[in-house]
C-alpha positions, 0 to 999 in steps of 0.5 A: 242647815236645811234646804228649802223646797217650794211646791208649785202651789206655794210657788203660785201663792208666792208669785200673787203676794204684793212685794211688801208682803213677799219680803216679809214671807221670803224673810221667814222662810229663809230663817226656816233653813237655820231654825225649822221650829222658830218660836210661834211655830204650830203643828198642824198635822204629823209632819205639817207646820204653820208659822205667821208672817202678819196675816199671811201663814206659811204651811210647811213640812220638815223632812229631818232625815233629808235635812229638807224643808217643804213649803206647802202654802203661802196664803192669807189667814182667811184662806190657807186652811181651806185646802191644806193638801200640797198640789 
């Protein structure tokens, strides 16, 4: 089982989500602990992946050596790819 870590930027993103969207996104994030590459995962860069949660996207990194998943961003599909760098 993977440990889930969330960057500050992703924490801000999650806090800004409507309650119903947050619940859907949270279920997807928790499921990553069991399977870091579920069906529908798209590789964006070397160690950066994306999964969909309705109109929202969860951008994350998998650190297999440390058994950690780092949630980088959670934003609407229209905004998520503008600045992908963690912050």
